[in-house]
C-alpha positions in Angstrom: -22.7 -18.6 -113.9 -24.2 -16.5 -111.7 -23.9 -19.5 -109.0 -20.5 -19.8 -109.6 -20.0 -16.3 -108.5 -21.6 -16.7 -105.5 -19.6 -19.6 -104.3 -16.2 -17.6 -105.1 -17.6 -15.0 -102.8 -18.8 -17.2 -100.3 -15.3 -18.6 -100.5 -13.2 -15.8 -99.7 -15.2 -14.4 -97.1 -15.4 -17.6 -95.3 -11.1 -17.4 -95.7 -11.0 -13.6 -94.4 -13.1 -14.5 -92.1 -10.4 -17.3 -90.6 -7.3 -14.5 -90.9 -9.6 -12.3 -88.7 -10.3 -14.8 -86.0 -6.6 -15.6 -85.9 -5.2 -12.0 -85.6 -7.9 -12.0 -82.8 -6.7 -14.9 -80.5 -3.2 -13.9 -81.2 -3.3 -10.6 -79.8 -5.8 -11.5 -77.0 -2.6 -14.5 -75.9 0.0 -11.4 -76.4 -2.5 -9.0 -73.8 -2.7 -11.9 -71.3 1.4 -12.8 -71.3 2.3 -9.0 -70.9 1.6 -8.8 -67.1 2.9 -11.9 -66.5 6.1 -10.5 -67.6 5.7 -7.5 -65.7 5.1 -9.0 -62.5 8.0 -11.5 -62.7 10.1 -7.7 -63.5 8.6 -6.0 -60.2 8.7 -9.6 -58.0 12.9 -8.6 -58.1 13.9 -4.8 -58.5 17.2 -4.5 -59.0 17.3 -2.4 -55.8 16.8 -5.8 -54.0 20.0 -7.5 -55.2 21.8 -4.3 -54.0 20.6 -4.1 -50.6 21.0 -7.5 -49.7 24.5 -8.3 -51.4 26.5 -4.9 -51.6 24.9 -2.4 -48.5 28.1 -1.4 -46.4 28.4 -2.4 -42.8 28.6 0.0 -40.3 30.1 -0.7 -37.5 29.5 1.4 -33.6 31.1 1.6 -30.9 27.7 2.7 -29.0 25.6 0.2 -26.6 22.6 -1.1 -28.1 19.3 -0.9 -25.8 16.5 -2.5 -25.9 13.4 -0.4 -26.1 9.4 -0.5 -24.6 8.2 -2.0 -28.0 11.4 -4.8 -27.6 13.6 -4.1 -30.4 16.9 -2.7 -30.3 18.0 0.8 -30.1 21.5 2.4 -30.5 22.4 4.3 -27.6 24.1 8.1 -28.5 26.6 7.3 -25.6 29.3 4.8 -24.8 29.2 2.5 -22.4 32.0 4.2 -20.7 30.1 7.5 -21.0 26.9 5.6 -19.7 29.1 4.8 -16.6 30.6 8.0 -16.1 26.9 9.4 -16.0 25.7 7.5 -13.5 28.7 7.8 -10.8 28.3 11.8 -11.3 24.2 10.9 -10.5 25.3 9.1 -7.0 27.6 11.6 -6.4 24.7 14.8 -7.2 22.7 12.7 -4.8 25.3 12.7 -2.0 25.7 16.3 -2.6 21.9 17.2 -2.4 21.6 14.8 1.2 24.3 16.6 2.5 23.2 20.5 1.8 19.2 18.7 3.2 21.3 17.4 6.0 22.8 21.0 6.9 20.1 22.7 6.3 18.0 20.6 8.8 21.1 21.1 11.2 21.0 24.5 11.3 17.0 24.5 11.1 17.1 22.5 14.6 19.4 24.5 16.3 18.3 27.9 15.1 17.4 29.5 18.5 14.8 31.8 16.4 12.7 29.3 16.3 10.1 28.0 18.2 11.4 24.9 20.2 8.0 22.9 18.9 9.2 23.7 15.7 13.1 22.8 16.3 12.0 19.4 17.6 10.1 17.9 14.3 13.6 19.0 11.9 15.7 17.1 14.7 13.3 14.3 14.2 13.9 14.4 10.5 17.6 14.2 11.1 16.4 10.9 12.7 17.5 8.2 10.0 16.3 5.4 12.2 12.9 7.5 13.1 12.5 8.5 9.1 12.4 5.0 8.5 10.4 3.6 10.7 7.8 6.2 9.9 7.8 4.9 6.5 7.5 1.8 7.6 4.5 2.4 9.1 3.1 4.2 5.9 3.8 0.8 4.2 2.0 -1.3 7.5 4.6 -3.2 8.2 4.6 -2.8 11.3 7.5 -5.2 12.5 9.6 -3.3 10.8 8.6 0.0 12.1 8.5 -1.0 15.8 12.0 -2.1 14.7 13.3 1.1 13.7 11.3 3.1 15.8 13.7 1.3 19.1 16.7 2.3 16.7 15.3 6.0 16.7 14.9 6.0 20.6 18.5 4.5 20.9 19.9 7.1 18.4 22.6 9.7 19.6 20.7 12.4 18.2 18.0 11.2 20.1 15.5 13.7 22.4 13.1 13.0 25.3 10.9 14.1 22.4 11.7 12.1 19.7 11.6 9.3 22.0 8.3 10.6 23.0 6.9 10.0 19.5 8.9 7.2 18.9 7.1 5.1 21.9 3.4 6.7 20.8 3.9 4.8 17.6 5.7 1.6 19.3 2.2 1.6 20.9 0.2 2.2 17.8 2.1 -0.1 16.1 1.6 -3.0 19.0 -2.4 -2.6 19.0 -1.8 -3.2 14.8 -0.3 -6.6 15.3 -3.1 -7.2 18.4 0.5 -7.1 20.6 -0.8 -6.6 24.4 2.5 -7.3 25.5 4.7 -5.0 23.8 1.5 -2.2 24.6 2.3 -2.7 28.0 6.3 -2.6 27.7 6.1 0.4 25.5 3.8 2.3 27.8 5.8 2.1 30.8 8.6 2.8 28.7 6.6 6.2 27.6 5.5 6.7 31.7 9.2 6.4 32.8 9.9 9.1 30.3 7.0 11.3 31.4 8.3 10.7 35.1 11.9 11.2 34.3 12.7 13.5 31.3 11.7 17.5 30.8 8.4 17.1 27.9 6.6 20.6 28.6 7.3 21.4 24.7 4.6 19.1 24.1 2.6 20.4 27.1 3.2 17.8 29.4 4.1 18.3 32.9 6.7 15.5 34.9 4.3 13.2 36.6 4.6 9.5 38.3 0.8 8.9 37.5 1.0 6.9 34.6 3.6 5.0 35.6 1.4 4.2 38.9 -1.3 3.2 36.7 0.6 0.9 34.1 1.6 -0.9 37.0 -2.2 -1.3 38.5 -3.2 -1.8 34.4 -0.4 -5.0 34.1 -1.2 -6.4 37.2 -5.1 -6.3 36.9 -4.7 -8.0 33.2 -2.7 -10.7 35.0 -4.8 -11.1 38.3 -7.6 -13.3 36.2 -4.8 -16.5 35.3 -2.8 -15.4 38.3 -3.6 -16.4 42.2 -1.2 -14.5 43.7 -1.5 -11.0 41.7 -5.2 -11.3 42.7 -4.7 -11.8 46.0 -2.5 -8.9 45.8 -4.7 -6.5 44.4 -7.9 -7.7 46.6 -5.8 -7.0 49.9 -5.1 -3.1 48.7 -8.6 -3.0 47.3 -9.9 -3.9 50.8 -7.5 -1.9 52.7 -8.5 1.2 50.2 -11.8 0.6 51.3 -11.4 0.0 54.9 -13.2 -3.2 55.0 -16.6 -1.9 53.3 -16.8 -4.7 51.1 -16.4 -8.6 51.3 -13.6 -10.7 49.4 -16.0 -11.8 47.0 -17.2 -8.3 45.9 -14.1 -7.0 45.6 -12.6 -9.9 43.6 -15.5 -9.3 41.1 -14.8 -5.7 41.4 -11.6 -6.3 40.1 -12.6 -9.1 37.3 -15.1 -6.3 36.1 -12.6 -3.8 35.7 -10.5 -6.1 34.0 -13.5 -7.2 31.5 -14.1 -3.2 30.4 -10.5 -2.5 29.9 -9.8 -5.8 27.7 -13.3 -4.5 25.6 -11.5 -1.1 24.9 -8.0 -3.1 23.9 -10.2 -4.9 21.4 -11.9 -2.3 19.8 -8.9 -0.6 19.4 -6.6 -3.5 17.9 -9.8 -3.7 15.7 
């Protein structure tokens, strides 16, 4: 009898264990499925459908501009307004340039200002000279030479501005290693000193430089031109009154030409 009771109790415990295990498994399965349903809902929120299908389209007449990051940004101004602002900027630039020119002219013609200072204002009024100076700063020497020649021929050019233009041309010629251009500019400079009033710069009228450039040019050409060499030898022998033989005079001329050539090679860099 006792054995039967023990069997019945064991059977009941076994059945209860099965039900408890089944309940536990069913509960775990329901917990696993719940996040899946939440994820499915969160992947497509209601607001996304409204943004895609129901968002109103805004039409603007303002031009779009590309930002530095590459994206397009809306300008607060219309195309017509932008064009109007550009036109105003150009007009303002003209007004400023006109005012600056007027001020420079007043300073250049002011007798109470030192003459040398007034000449500086006159140089700034010479547009070709200003352009030439800028080209020289940028080391564009061919353009600088062209503009300095234009500055010399300009109606507003003065003897002082011509002198400074020629000095700059000589400098550019050395930078370009152009001896012929250097000689041409030097000759024009010498002629200017001989004919014009440059007392403002402390330069007196003189023909000495003109004579020097003539002699210098012939000296350089004497090495390759027999006729010029003969001319120089005759003058030197007359000057020294036959003190030196021809061969010695020729050597003196060649040595002097070599000396100048060395100096100018150093200046040319």
